[in-house]
N, CA, C and O atoms as CSV, one atom per row, in Angstrom:
chain,resi,resn,atom,element,x,y,z
A,1,UNK,N,N,30.378,-17.312,2.333
A,1,UNK,CA,C,29.327,-16.341,2.577
A,1,UNK,C,C,28.064,-16.791,1.860
A,1,UNK,O,O,28.105,-17.185,0.695
A,2,UNK,N,N,26.961,-16.731,2.558
A,2,UNK,CA,C,25.694,-17.195,1.990
A,2,UNK,C,C,24.679,-16.064,2.039
A,2,UNK,O,O,24.520,-15.391,3.057
A,3,UNK,N,N,24.006,-15.871,0.932
A,3,UNK,CA,C,22.948,-14.867,0.882
A,3,UNK,C,C,21.635,-15.606,1.049
A,3,UNK,O,O,21.274,-16.444,0.224
A,4,UNK,N,N,20.922,-15.291,2.125
A,4,UNK,CA,C,19.666,-15.970,2.404
A,4,UNK,C,C,18.513,-15.008,2.168
A,4,UNK,O,O,18.396,-13.993,2.855
A,5,UNK,N,N,17.663,-15.322,1.201
A,5,UNK,CA,C,16.526,-14.445,0.966
A,5,UNK,C,C,15.569,-14.485,2.146
A,5,UNK,O,O,15.335,-15.537,2.741
A,6,UNK,N,N,15.029,-13.338,2.469
A,6,UNK,CA,C,14.053,-13.277,3.546
A,6,UNK,C,C,12.672,-13.436,2.947
A,6,UNK,O,O,12.435,-13.065,1.797
A,7,UNK,N,N,11.778,-13.980,3.716
A,7,UNK,CA,C,10.414,-14.094,3.242
A,7,UNK,C,C,9.758,-15.364,3.725
A,7,UNK,O,O,10.396,-16.400,3.913
A,8,UNK,N,N,8.483,-15.249,3.915
A,8,UNK,CA,C,7.704,-16.370,4.430
A,8,UNK,C,C,7.619,-17.507,3.422
A,8,UNK,O,O,7.605,-18.673,3.818
A,9,UNK,N,N,7.561,-17.200,2.135
A,9,UNK,CA,C,7.436,-18.253,1.120
A,9,UNK,C,C,8.615,-19.212,1.146
A,9,UNK,O,O,8.426,-20.424,1.050
A,10,UNK,N,N,9.816,-18.692,1.272
A,10,UNK,CA,C,10.993,-19.565,1.274
A,10,UNK,C,C,11.016,-20.416,2.535
A,10,UNK,O,O,11.410,-21.582,2.486
A,11,UNK,N,N,10.602,-19.856,3.652
A,11,UNK,CA,C,10.538,-20.637,4.900
A,11,UNK,C,C,9.526,-21.769,4.772
A,11,UNK,O,O,9.793,-22.905,5.165
A,12,UNK,N,N,8.373,-21.448,4.224
A,12,UNK,CA,C,7.342,-22.472,4.022
A,12,UNK,C,C,7.829,-23.549,3.059
A,12,UNK,O,O,7.565,-24.733,3.263
A,13,UNK,N,N,8.532,-23.144,2.024
A,13,UNK,CA,C,9.037,-24.104,1.035
A,13,UNK,C,C,10.055,-25.048,1.668
A,13,UNK,O,O,10.026,-26.251,1.406
A,14,UNK,N,N,10.948,-24.521,2.492
A,14,UNK,CA,C,11.941,-25.367,3.163
A,14,UNK,C,C,11.240,-26.380,4.063
A,14,UNK,O,O,11.600,-27.557,4.072
A,15,UNK,N,N,10.249,-25.932,4.811
A,15,UNK,CA,C,9.506,-26.845,5.692
A,15,UNK,C,C,8.762,-27.890,4.875
A,15,UNK,O,O,8.757,-29.070,5.228
A,16,UNK,N,N,8.138,-27.465,3.790
A,16,UNK,CA,C,7.387,-28.387,2.941
A,16,UNK,C,C,8.311,-29.452,2.348
A,16,UNK,O,O,7.966,-30.633,2.340
A,17,UNK,N,N,9.471,-29.045,1.857
A,17,UNK,CA,C,10.437,-30.004,1.305
A,17,UNK,C,C,10.856,-30.995,2.392
A,17,UNK,O,O,10.944,-32.197,2.141
A,18,UNK,N,N,11.110,-30.493,3.580
A,18,UNK,CA,C,11.495,-31.362,4.692
A,18,UNK,C,C,10.399,-32.383,4.994
A,18,UNK,O,O,10.681,-33.564,5.197
A,19,UNK,N,N,9.160,-31.924,5.022
A,19,UNK,CA,C,8.026,-32.830,5.268
A,19,UNK,C,C,7.896,-33.863,4.162
A,19,UNK,O,O,7.659,-35.040,4.431
A,20,UNK,N,N,8.049,-33.428,2.923
A,20,UNK,CA,C,7.944,-34.354,1.791
A,20,UNK,C,C,9.025,-35.427,1.873
A,20,UNK,O,O,8.755,-36.599,1.607
A,21,UNK,N,N,10.226,-35.045,2.233
A,21,UNK,CA,C,11.327,-36.006,2.341
A,21,UNK,C,C,11.069,-37.000,3.459
A,21,UNK,O,O,11.449,-38.168,3.368
A,22,UNK,N,N,10.414,-36.523,4.526
A,22,UNK,CA,C,10.122,-37.394,5.661
A,22,UNK,C,C,9.026,-38.406,5.312
A,22,UNK,O,O,9.145,-39.589,5.630
A,23,UNK,N,N,7.965,-37.939,4.662
A,23,UNK,CA,C,6.801,-38.784,4.411
A,23,UNK,C,C,6.854,-39.528,3.078
A,23,UNK,O,O,6.113,-40.492,2.880
A,24,UNK,N,N,7.712,-39.097,2.170
A,24,UNK,CA,C,7.871,-39.763,0.868
A,24,UNK,C,C,9.364,-39.933,0.581
A,24,UNK,O,O,9.889,-39.321,-0.349
A,25,UNK,N,N,10.049,-40.762,1.376
A,25,UNK,CA,C,11.507,-40.862,1.259
A,25,UNK,C,C,12.021,-41.366,-0.088
A,25,UNK,O,O,13.169,-41.095,-0.439
A,26,UNK,N,N,11.210,-42.083,-0.844
A,26,UNK,CA,C,11.664,-42.602,-2.131
A,26,UNK,C,C,11.523,-41.623,-3.282
A,26,UNK,O,O,12.008,-41.885,-4.383
A,27,UNK,N,N,10.862,-40.493,-3.039
A,27,UNK,CA,C,10.607,-39.525,-4.108
A,27,UNK,C,C,11.882,-38.759,-4.464
A,27,UNK,O,O,12.673,-38.407,-3.589
A,28,UNK,N,N,12.065,-38.509,-5.745
A,28,UNK,CA,C,13.244,-37.798,-6.242
A,28,UNK,C,C,13.332,-36.397,-5.627
A,28,UNK,O,O,12.376,-35.624,-5.689
A,29,UNK,N,N,14.471,-36.083,-5.042
A,29,UNK,CA,C,14.666,-34.805,-4.363
A,29,UNK,C,C,14.533,-33.624,-5.317
A,29,UNK,O,O,13.959,-32.599,-4.949
A,30,UNK,N,N,15.053,-33.749,-6.528
A,30,UNK,CA,C,14.930,-32.657,-7.497
A,30,UNK,C,C,13.472,-32.392,-7.846
A,30,UNK,O,O,13.078,-31.244,-8.049
A,31,UNK,N,N,12.673,-33.450,-7.916
A,31,UNK,CA,C,11.241,-33.299,-8.213
A,31,UNK,C,C,10.539,-32.575,-7.061
A,31,UNK,O,O,9.690,-31.713,-7.287
A,32,UNK,N,N,10.898,-32.931,-5.834
A,32,UNK,CA,C,10.315,-32.267,-4.659
A,32,UNK,C,C,10.661,-30.779,-4.673
A,32,UNK,O,O,9.801,-29.937,-4.412
A,33,UNK,N,N,11.905,-30.459,-4.973
A,33,UNK,CA,C,12.336,-29.057,-5.012
A,33,UNK,C,C,11.582,-28.300,-6.103
A,33,UNK,O,O,11.134,-27.173,-5.890
A,34,UNK,N,N,11.447,-28.921,-7.264
A,34,UNK,CA,C,10.694,-28.308,-8.370
A,34,UNK,C,C,9.255,-28.007,-7.964
A,34,UNK,O,O,8.739,-26.918,-8.214
A,35,UNK,N,N,8.614,-28.996,-7.330
A,35,UNK,CA,C,7.226,-28.826,-6.887
A,35,UNK,C,C,7.111,-27.700,-5.863
A,35,UNK,O,O,6.148,-26.934,-5.892
A,36,UNK,N,N,8.079,-27.593,-4.963
A,36,UNK,CA,C,8.063,-26.533,-3.957
A,36,UNK,C,C,8.167,-25.161,-4.613
A,36,UNK,O,O,7.490,-24.219,-4.200
A,37,UNK,N,N,9.008,-25.048,-5.627
A,37,UNK,CA,C,9.180,-23.769,-6.330
A,37,UNK,C,C,7.869,-23.316,-6.965
A,37,UNK,O,O,7.531,-22.132,-6.944
A,38,UNK,N,N,7.143,-24.267,-7.525
A,38,UNK,CA,C,5.859,-23.941,-8.148
A,38,UNK,C,C,4.805,-23.658,-7.083
A,38,UNK,O,O,4.087,-22.661,-7.161
A,39,UNK,N,N,4.714,-24.535,-6.092
A,39,UNK,CA,C,3.695,-24.422,-5.042
A,39,UNK,C,C,3.789,-23.087,-4.296
A,39,UNK,O,O,2.768,-22.477,-3.979
A,40,UNK,N,N,5.010,-22.639,-4.021
A,40,UNK,CA,C,5.196,-21.418,-3.243
A,40,UNK,C,C,5.568,-20.214,-4.105
A,40,UNK,O,O,5.935,-19.162,-3.583
A,41,UNK,N,N,5.471,-20.370,-5.437
A,41,UNK,CA,C,5.697,-19.273,-6.375
A,41,UNK,C,C,7.022,-18.552,-6.093
A,41,UNK,O,O,7.069,-17.330,-5.957
A,42,UNK,N,N,8.086,-19.342,-6.010
A,42,UNK,CA,C,9.391,-18.771,-5.687
A,42,UNK,C,C,10.006,-18.089,-6.902
A,42,UNK,O,O,9.850,-18.540,-8.037
A,43,UNK,N,N,10.699,-17.006,-6.639
A,43,UNK,CA,C,11.441,-16.316,-7.692
A,43,UNK,C,C,12.635,-17.193,-8.078
A,43,UNK,O,O,12.979,-18.119,-7.343
A,44,UNK,N,N,13.267,-16.916,-9.213
A,44,UNK,CA,C,14.457,-17.696,-9.588
A,44,UNK,C,C,15.551,-17.654,-8.513
A,44,UNK,O,O,16.218,-18.658,-8.264
A,45,UNK,N,N,15.729,-16.508,-7.888
A,45,UNK,CA,C,16.732,-16.372,-6.826
A,45,UNK,C,C,16.363,-17.245,-5.622
A,45,UNK,O,O,17.221,-17.921,-5.055
A,46,UNK,N,N,15.093,-17.226,-5.238
A,46,UNK,CA,C,14.635,-18.052,-4.122
A,46,UNK,C,C,14.737,-19.539,-4.459
A,46,UNK,O,O,15.110,-20.353,-3.614
A,47,UNK,N,N,14.401,-19.882,-5.705
A,47,UNK,CA,C,14.473,-21.278,-6.142
A,47,UNK,C,C,15.910,-21.783,-6.076
A,47,UNK,O,O,16.151,-22.908,-5.640
A,48,UNK,N,N,16.848,-20.974,-6.500
A,48,UNK,CA,C,18.261,-21.355,-6.452
A,48,UNK,C,C,18.727,-21.514,-5.011
A,48,UNK,O,O,19.462,-22.449,-4.692
A,49,UNK,N,N,18.299,-20.599,-4.138
A,49,UNK,CA,C,18.642,-20.717,-2.725
A,49,UNK,C,C,18.082,-22.018,-2.146
A,49,UNK,O,O,18.786,-22.743,-1.443
A,50,UNK,N,N,16.826,-22.306,-2.441
A,50,UNK,CA,C,16.189,-23.523,-1.930
A,50,UNK,C,C,16.956,-24.757,-2.394
A,50,UNK,O,O,17.253,-25.647,-1.597
A,51,UNK,N,N,17.270,-24.805,-3.668
A,51,UNK,CA,C,18.003,-25.952,-4.226
A,51,UNK,C,C,19.358,-26.132,-3.515
A,51,UNK,O,O,19.697,-27.239,-3.098
A,52,UNK,N,N,20.119,-25.053,-3.382
A,52,UNK,CA,C,21.429,-25.146,-2.719
A,52,UNK,C,C,21.284,-25.540,-1.256
A,52,UNK,O,O,22.027,-26.383,-0.754
A,53,UNK,N,N,20.324,-24.924,-0.576
A,53,UNK,CA,C,20.110,-25.187,0.852
A,53,UNK,C,C,19.747,-26.648,1.088
A,53,UNK,O,O,20.326,-27.304,1.954
A,54,UNK,N,N,18.797,-27.153,0.324
A,54,UNK,CA,C,18.334,-28.531,0.505
A,54,UNK,C,C,19.435,-29.527,0.147
A,54,UNK,O,O,19.672,-30.483,0.885
A,55,UNK,N,N,20.099,-29.308,-0.968
A,55,UNK,CA,C,21.149,-30.238,-1.379
A,55,UNK,C,C,22.334,-30.211,-0.410
A,55,UNK,O,O,22.968,-31.238,-0.171
A,56,UNK,N,N,22.627,-29.041,0.142
A,56,UNK,CA,C,23.711,-28.920,1.114
A,56,UNK,C,C,23.371,-29.700,2.383
A,56,UNK,O,O,24.222,-30.401,2.928
A,57,UNK,N,N,22.133,-29.579,2.851
A,57,UNK,CA,C,21.701,-30.279,4.065
A,57,UNK,C,C,21.621,-31.779,3.822
A,57,UNK,O,O,21.961,-32.576,4.696
A,58,UNK,N,N,21.177,-32.153,2.653
A,58,UNK,CA,C,20.981,-33.557,2.311
A,58,UNK,C,C,22.300,-34.285,2.116
A,58,UNK,O,O,22.476,-35.406,2.592
A,59,UNK,N,N,23.198,-33.661,1.432
A,59,UNK,CA,C,24.390,-34.360,0.946
A,59,UNK,C,C,25.663,-34.022,1.710
A,59,UNK,O,O,26.751,-34.424,1.298
A,60,UNK,N,N,25.550,-33.302,2.800
A,60,UNK,CA,C,26.778,-32.966,3.542
A,60,UNK,C,C,26.903,-33.800,4.787
A,60,UNK,O,O,27.871,-33.655,5.534
């Protein structure tokens, strides 16, 4: 079961991370996620969701 926070900021952050990975493939994924959390002012809950979502998509 997955709890997905609703909100435009998290959607924008997911898209931004995806774009960053596409255009800067050598950049550290954790650094990209950190930058997204700051850029989109994500709450701790949203930041944790973003981290899990991105790592799940990346590493599965």
